[in-house]
N, C-alpha and C positions, 0 to 999 in steps of 0.2 A: 486307704487306698483298696479296691475290690483285690481278693486273695488270687483271683484267676490274673489278671492284669498284672499284680507284683510278681508272681511267679514266671509267666510269662514272659515279662519284660525283662526280668533278669537274665533270662536264657538267651533272649534275642541280643541283650547289649552284651553278653559275653561271645555269642559269636560274631558282634561285629567288630568287637576289640579283636578278635583272632582275625579277623580279616585285614585288619591293620598292619599283620605281620608282614616281612618282607623276607624271600629267602634267595640267596644266590647261588647259581648252580655254576660250574666248570664250563670252560667254553665248549668242551668236547665230550660234555657228560652224555653217555650213551642212552641213559632214561629220557632225557630232555630230546634227544634227537628222535627216539621212538614216540615222545609224545607229540612232537610237531609232526611227525608225518601220519600218526593216527588222527591228528585233528584235521590236517590236508584233506584227508580222504572223507570227513564229513562225519557226524555222530549217529551214524545207521546202525551201528549196533552200542551195546552197553559198555562196550570196554572202549570203543571211540570217544563216547561221552563221558566216559570216567577220566580219560587222556586227555580231553580237551585243553587248549591252551588258555581259553577264557577262566579255568579255575586259580583261585588265588594259590600260592604255596603253601600257607597256614591249612587251607582245607583239604590240599592233596596228600597233606603230613597225616592227616587224621585217618586216611584211607587204611592204614595199617590196623587201625582200631574199629572200624564201622564196615570194613569190608563191602562195598558198596555194590560190586560186581555179583558176588556171589550172593548178597543179600536179596537183589533185584532178581537176578535168577529163580531163587527159593521162593519170591512172591511171584513169579512166572510173567514179570513185565515181558512185553511182546511188542512188536513194531506195531502202529498203527491203533493201538488202545486207547481208551478214555479212562484217565488216572484222575484220582481226587487225592490230594495231598492235605491234611489238617494242620493247621497252625505250622507254616513253613519256617518261622523264625527268620533268620538274615539269609536262609535260603542254602543251606550247604546240600541238601538232596536237589533243591529245584535246579541248582548248576550241572545235575546230569540228567534228571526228567526232561526240563523243557526242552533243551536242545534236541534229545533223542526222539522225543515226541513230535516236536516241528518238522524234523527231518524224515520222519517214517511217516507222516500225515495223521498222526493223532492229536488226542486234544487233552490238554491240562486244565485242571481247575484246581486253584488253591483257595482254600478254606482257610483265611487268614484271622486273626485273632479281630472278635467282634469288638469295636471301639466306637461306646455310644455314650461314654462317662464322660462329661465336660470337666472333672475334676482331675482326669489324668491325660492331659494333652501330650505328655511324652509317648504314651503308648501309640497314639495315634501317629504321633510322628515315625515311630519306628516301622509301622504297618506303610504309611506314606513312601517312606525311603525304599521300602522293599519294593514297593509298587513302581516307583520310579526306574529302579534298576531293570526290571524287566522291561518296561513298556519303552524305555531308551536304548535297549537293544535287543530289539525286533530280529534282526538279522540271525542274532545267536538264539534267543529263547523262543522266537515265535510269537504266536498269537495266545496268551495266556488269559483264562478266564479268572477273574476274582470273584469269589464269593466270600462269606464270613462264617464262623462258627463261634457261638456264646451261649450264654444262658436262654436269651431271647430269639437267637438266629434261627432263621429260616432254613430252606432245603440248600445243601452245601453243591448240589449238581442236581438236573433233572431228573426226576425219580426213573431208577430201571434202567439209566444209562451207563454207568460206569463199570468197567472190566478189573478194575483196582482201586481199593482205597487203602491209603497209608496212615497210620499211626505211628510217627517216628519219635519217641522219647517225651511222649507228652501224656500219657495216662496220668502219671502223679500229680500234674497240673490241674487235670480236670478233677481227680480225686478230691484236691484240695479245693476247687472250686464247686463240688456238689454236681458236677456235670458229666460224670465220666458215662452213666448211663445214658444220656442224651447223645452222647458221641457215637455209641454202637448204635444207636436206633437211627440217626440220621446217616451213618454210613451203610446200614442194612437196606434204608428207604434209596438211595442213589447206586445200589449195585444193582447190575443184573441178575437175574436167577443164574447160579453158579460163578458168579463173581467172587473176587478172593479179598480178602480184609488181610493186609499185612502189618503185625505189629512189632516193632523194637521197644524194649523198656528196660530200664535198670531193674535187674532180678533181685529180688529181696530173699534174706534166708529164710529156707523150708524149716518150718514147725514153728517159726514164730507167729505171734498174734498179728494180724494184720492192722496196722493203722490206716483207718478208712479215708484219713486226710493226707497220707503218705508224706509226713513231715520230712523224712529224713529223704526222699526220692526215690525210695526202693520201692519195689512192689512185687510181691509172691506171684510166681507163674500160675499156680492153682487158682488163685484170686483171680487173676486176669482171664483164665480160660473160662470162669464160672460166670462173670460180667458177659463174657461174649456168648455164652450159650443161653441165658436168660434173654439175651436180646433177639436170638433166634439163628444163631451162627452153630456152624458145623466146625468143630476143630479138623484142620486136614494136615497138618503138619507142625512140626516143632525141629529146632536145628541149635546148634550149638556154634553155629559159624561166628558169634558176637561174645561167645562165653568168656571170662577172664577167672581162671580159679585161684588168682593173686588175691582177688579183691574180697577182703574178710566182711566188709558191708558195715563196720564198725566206727567210723569216721568221725570225727568232732564236729564237723558242720555238713554231716549227710553226705550223699554223694557229689555234692559241690567242694567238698575237700580234693577230690582226684582233680586230675587232667580232664577238660581244659578249663575249666572254672577256677579251680585251684584257691579255694576261700583259705583266708588265716584267722577270719574273727567270724561271727554271727552274721546273719545276712542284713543289709543294712548299717553296720558299724566300720569303723575305719579298719584297714587292714593293718595287720598287728606284724611289724618289720622284724620281729625275733621269730616267727615261727618258723620252726623246720619243715621244709615242704619235702626232702627227699624220700622220706619213707614213704609217702603218697605218691611221688613223681614215680618211684621205683613200681608202684603197683600198674600203674597206667590208668587208662579207663576202665570205666566201670562194668562188671560183669551185667551182660545183658540177653534177656531171653529174646528169641526171635521166632514169631509163630506166624502160622498159616491158618486162617479160616476160612470158610464156603458159604457164600449165602444158598440157602436149598433151592434146588429147582422146583 
């Protein structure tokens, strides 16, 4: 199987598995009441979109680690914008972006995994399931335009039309597949002059030699900044919104040892029933860089 499809499919499957988890709230839970009130008002603010009752409990539980309101504000998401999300997986961020942009008359392009390998029908099924989810619930998600990103893909959006492009925990996959440089170039082409590229990625330990394939899922922040600059971007800001100082970054199965994936054996092997997850669960989700780049005017 192509490394890109293998890595991305694993991430999507982990997300899909998380979507199946159910959470029960008390009848008079104030947070639940507040969520319903915000959702009824319509997702015309980022806060209302994050509070939307269409989001699954398992996804909402991860807000503690992914800080969607703070992150999207850092990346300067605004009503009515044109946004491109690369490789959305099962749609964790799409559940926030699509309703917000639909309600504020914006435009969302979802550059899904390019699936043109007949030897891997499972990858195509994952992407098709994601498409169905959005097209069957247009009242929630609005009109989303699907494009693709991969080794031989074309434009992710019409040139020079996007206000914001998002790379959300995917650079390590693209490094593994040898298409990280293409991702930056495609993003630059899609953005308007002055448009923003937002990056969230598992942050590697400074001072270590960067594995160009990012086999453990971690990427050094300086390495990402250098790739972006070489593509033509200008660094506009860094944030510690998604930092986790507890992450030692030396886990037996890479970043996927940590929640939410929680591997207990090497990828592709059966789970190890005796593996002690407690140490890694106590760390929480990975330490992540949060970066903002600008396409020069």
